[in-house]
Every structure is written in C-alpha cells, then in structure tokens.
N, C-alpha and C positions, 0 to 999 in steps of 0.2 A: 217637452219636445217629444214628437212621435217616435216610437221605437221601430226597428225594422219589422216589416210585415210583408207577406207575400204580395206581389204587385198585382193589382186589379183595379180597373177603372169601372166604378159602378154606374148603373143606369138609374136615374131618378125621374119619376113622372111628376112634373110640377103642376099638373092640372088643378089641384086644389087651390093653388095661389092664383092661377090664371082665371079660374071661374069663381073664386071667392067661396070655397066650400066651408064646411064646419071647422071650428077651431081644432077639433080632434084630428081631422084629416090633414090639416096644415101642420099640426104638431108632428105627425108621423113623417111628413116630407122634410120638415126641419131637422128631425133626428137623423134621417138618411143623409142629408146635406152635411150636417156636423160630422158624421162619421167619415164621409168622403173627404172633407176638408182636412181632417186630422190625419188620415191615413195616406192620402196620395196627392191632394190638392187639385185633382182632375176629376171630372165626372162627365157622363153623357146625359143630356136632358131630353126627354120627350114630353109631349103634352104642351109644348110651347105655343102652338097654334099660329105659327107664321105660315100664311097660306102657301100652297105649293106653287101658285103662279108667281108669287113674289120671289121665291127661291129660284125658280126657272128664269125670271127676269134678271135677277142678280147675275146668274151665270152668263146670260146673253150679253149683259152690259160689260162684264169682264172680258168676254170674247171680243166684243166690238172695240174696246180700247186697246187691249194688249195685242190685238191682231194688226194694229197699225205699224208702219215702219218705225224703226228706232228713232230716226231723226225727227219724225213728226211728234213722237211722244216726248222727246227732250224739250220741246217748246213749252212744256208745262212743269219744268223743274222749278222749285221754289228754294229759298235759302234754307239750309239745314235746320236752323233753330225754330223755324215756323212749323215743321212737322206737317206740311201740306203739299199737295201736288205729287209730281212724278219722281220716283227713284229708279235710275237705270240699274241694270245688272252690274255687279262688282263695284258698287259705290258705298257699301256698308259692310261692317263686320259686327254682328250682334254680340259676339263674345267679348268685345271691348267693354260692353255695358257692365260686365261682372269682373273686369280686370284681367281677363284671360287673353293671351296673345293668340290670334289665329295663325294658321300655317302661312298665309300670305295676307298682307295688309289690304283691307277693304275688298274682300274676296267673296262674300256671299253672293251666289249667282242669281238670287231672286230679283225680280223687278216688282215695283209696288206703286199704288196710287193712294194717297191719303186725303180724306175729308174729315171734318170734325166740327165741334161746337165753335161758334163764332159769337162775337159781342151781340149781334142782332138777334141771336136765339134767346137772349135773356133781357128783354126790355125792362128798364127801371133798375137794373142791377149795375153798379159801378164796377167795371171790369177793365183789366189791362189787355189791350189788343194784342200785345206780343204773345200772351197766353192763349187768347181766344181769337186766333187769326182768321181773316176772311177766307172763304174757300175759292179755289179756282175750278171751274167746271170745264172739262176739256171739250174741244170741238172735234167731233168724229164724223167724217163724211157719211151721211145717211143715217146717223144714229145719235146725234147730239141731244135731241129732245128725249128720246127713249132712254138713253143712258141716265140722264138726271131723274127721270120719272121712276125708273126701277131702283136706282140707288137710294133715292129718298124714301121709297116705300120700304126697302129692306132696313135702312138706317133707323127709321121710326119703330119698326117692329123689334129690331135688336135692342134698341134703347128701352122699349117697354119691357122686354124680357129681363134686361139687366136690372131695371128698377124693381121688378118683382123679386128677383133673386136677392137684392139687398134687403128687402122687407123680410124675406125668409131667413137671411143671415141674422137679423136682429132677433128673430124667434129662436134660431138655433143656438145663439150665444146667450140667450136669456137676459138681454139688456133692455128689453121693453120696446114697444112699438114707437117708431119715430126717432130712435136713438141716433141713427145715422143721418137724419134729414139735414142737420146743420152743416154736414160736410159733403152733401151730394145734391143740394137743391139747385145748383147751377154747375153741374158736373162738366169737367173738361174731358169730353169724349172724342174718340178718334175711330173712324172706320178705315182700316188698312186692308186694301185689296192686293193680293199677292199672286204672282204668276211665276212658277218654277219651270223654266225651260232653257235649254241650251241650243245653240245653232246645230243643225244636223251635220253629220260627217264623222271624221275620226274622233274617237273619244278615248282618252287615256285615263283610266280610273286611278285615283290616288287620294291621299289625304288632303290635297289642296283643292279638291272638288267639293265645295260646301254649299248646300242649299241655303241654310240659315244657321248661323252659329249658335252655340248653347247660350241660353239667357233665361232670365225671369222677366215676366211682364211688369209694367211699372205701377199699375193702379190697384183698384179694388178687385175687379172681376173682369174676365175676358170671355166673350161669347163668340165661338168660332164655327163658321161654316166651312167645310172643306170637301173636296172631291174624295171619293173612296179609292185613293191611290196611296201606295206606300210612301213613307218619307218621315212623318212625324214620329219623334221618339221622346219619351219622358224618362227622366232619371228617378228611379224608385229609391225608397229608403234602404233597399238591399244593395245599393251602389251600382246597379246595372241599368243600362239604357234599354227601354222597352218600346216596341212598336205599338202605336195607337192609331186606330182608324175609326172614323165615325160610323155608327150603325145606321141602318136604313131609317130615314126620317129624324135622326137625332142631331143635335148640336153638341159640340164639345165645349165644356166650361172649365176654366181654370182660374185659380186665384192669382193675384199680383202682389207686389211688394207692400202696398198699403194694408192689405188684409193681414199679411204676416206681421207687420209692425203693430197693428191694432191688437193682435192676439198674442204678441210676444213669441211668435213662431209656433204657437199651438196649432194654428191653421197655416198650411204650407204654401209659400209662393214657389211653385215647383219649377225646377229647371227643365227646359225642353229645347229641342233643336229639330231641324229638318235636314235629313240626309237626301242626297240626290235621288230623284225618282228614276233610277236606272235599273231596268229589268232585263236580264239576259243581254247586257251590253247595249240595250236600246233605251234612249231617253223617252220617258213617258211624261206627258204634261201633267202638272198638278196645279190646281187653283185653290185659293182659300180667301176668306174674308174675315178678319178679326175685328170685332167691335170691343174697344177698350173703354170700360166705364171706370174713369180714374178718380173722380171726386173733384171738389172745388179747388181751383188752382191755389188759392191763398189759405186753404184749410190747414191748420196745424194738426199733424197726425201724432197722437200720443197713445201709448198702450192703455187699453181699457183696464181700469183699476183692479177688477177681479182677476186679471191674469198676472198680477203682481202680488197676490196673496201668498201666505205661507212662506215668505222669504224668498220668493222666486226672483232671481236677478233680472234686471231690465236689460234686454238685449239691444235696444235701439234708443238713441236720443231722439227727441222730437224733431220733426222735419215737416216742411210744407209739401203739398203735392207737387207744386211747381219746382221746388228745389230738387226733389227726387227725380222728376221727369227731366230736368235740365241736365243733371249729372249723367243720366242714362243716355239721353240723346247725344251728348258730347262724345260718348263712347261709340255709339253705333254709326253716327253720321259725320263726325269730325275726326274720329280716331284717337280721342283722348281717353286713355284707360281710366275706368272708374275704380280707383284703388280702395274705395270704402267697402266694396263688396267682398270682403275677405272670406266670409263663410261660404258664399256661393263658389268662389274660386277654389277653395279647398275641397269642396264636394266634387267639382269637376275633376280636379287633379287625382282624387281618390277613386273615381269611377272606373268600372271595368267596361270593356268594349261590348 
C-alpha cells in the first residue's frame, strides 16, 4: 500500500503510445504512469491527439442539451439500473456508493446525460442487454444531428485513448502485452456528461450544497475532460482534500475500483468529489465529460498473482465487473448504501477539510 507522500498530480505525455514509438520511449512513459498510479491514482495526460475541433464540438453539444428547459430534459430519463439517459439535479448521491451518508439524501446538484456500450457495438458476442443497454439520443431543437455527431466523435477518441492507456498499464505492471485483453475486448464503457449549475438567485452556502459527493470510480480507468473551473477535489494519501484543475490541452485520468482490485491496492482507486463552483458568492458553471472504461461486464476480476507475493494479504475477493457496477449504481441512483466499501468510508471519515 502506498505510504503518505506530498500531493502532486503529475503530467504524462503519452505520445509514444499514440504514435507507436520505440520500446524504450514507451517504457519511460510506463514508468511515469506506474509512479502516478502508486502515489496518487490521478494524472494529467497530454499528447492524446484528440483534435481541438472534437473537444470544441463536445462543449457545444453539452451546451445544446443542458441549455434546454428541465421538463424537456426529463423526457430522456431512463430506469436507474440502465445507467443511460438523463439524470436531473438532486436525484443522486455519489457518497452512497462508498457507504457514506450525505448531508441530505439524493442531494448532489449536478445533472448528467449518459451514453455507453450497447449490444450492437459488439456483433458476434453474446451479451446481456441489461448490461449493454441501448442508448437514447436526445432530441434538441436545432441541434439533434450535431449533438450525436460530436458526441460520437469524442466517444470514439476517448475510447481510443483508454485502450492505449490499458496497453501502457500492462507494460507498467510488467504483465506482458495483451494481458488485459480477455477482460476488456468488449468493455462496458460509459460517457457521462455533467453540468454543475444551480438556479440563479439567493444562495445559502452550507454543507448541504454538494456538487458531487465523494466516491471512487467503478472500472479500470477514467478519462475526464473538464472546464478549467474550480470544483474537483482529490483525497491525497496525506488525508487532505486537494483542488485539481486540468492544464491547458490536458485530460485528467484516474484509476477505478477494478484497477485497485487487480493490483491489491498498489494502484489506487482515488477518492474524489466535486465541490460547488461558487466563487465570491456567485455560481460559476462547470462542465465535464467522464469516459469510464470499465472492462467486460462478465469478467471475473481477481488480483494479479504477482501482487500476492511475499505473503501479501489479499484485500479483495473476486468479483465481476457487473457485480461491482451494480452495487455502486444502487448507491448513487437508488440510495442503497454500499456497505462493502469499508476502506473508502474510513478514509473519508479520517479526511481533513
């Protein structure tokens, strides 16, 4: 387990993997990734080569959808277990995913729209539709077609970057090329687009004003685009919450629960949260788009044998990707506390403000 170290989110240039450079240059990137995953579980990545127009199109698509009236957006609500469609403000509490009670039930004020892998994305593979649910594409006056065009373009690029990161993870962990292929070749991916905004007017600052509660992500790796606006905080090994903001042209990358389980917590599924983007008493809008690369729904996740050497105790029992996701979604979207996340809850309880 990683010891306390000064909090720092490193920047890693992944160009050698994107452009398939020499083995030596990839090895250096893998070394930097391994260090970041052991020390903090977060990193900034540059060299990802997602075109600027795709990033700008993503922002325009978010503006088009979230700019609609609330009642119009509610037409695209889907059942909670499907993890698709629209989530209105104050209908989730992410802290339930780690068994922590929020100040007020289902009180995270973000709104979101989810799209993800569906059965049709993997022809010839026998899948359960409940896990790989079909997408709902919203109807947006004057922007229905452009929304889908830009979101699909960003989705494809974020997935490409995630797949390259998993290749680099195999190198960083020394498990051999292709080690993770059996658990990611029909990965259950989700793109969650978030909008953090409150209605204008009187604003009473207090503990019950929560952008997104403390949580860990569910899968292997998360690739996050976000506005350069305050709000995102990461819990460091020093027990403190630290502000993190994307650098120019960078994407934020963090590990999820599956990565921690694979490495027996040597790589960290880092706790994070989003505080209200309130600056000098004024609400400032903040947008983000998180691409969750979670792994195959039915994949059984067991600790890599090398992380159980020298008598190391096994911290996790085997679990499938879908089982872990189901327990987490029951927390955030239904309000059933995930009581299995005792270590994460203890870290939150011990954290300083």
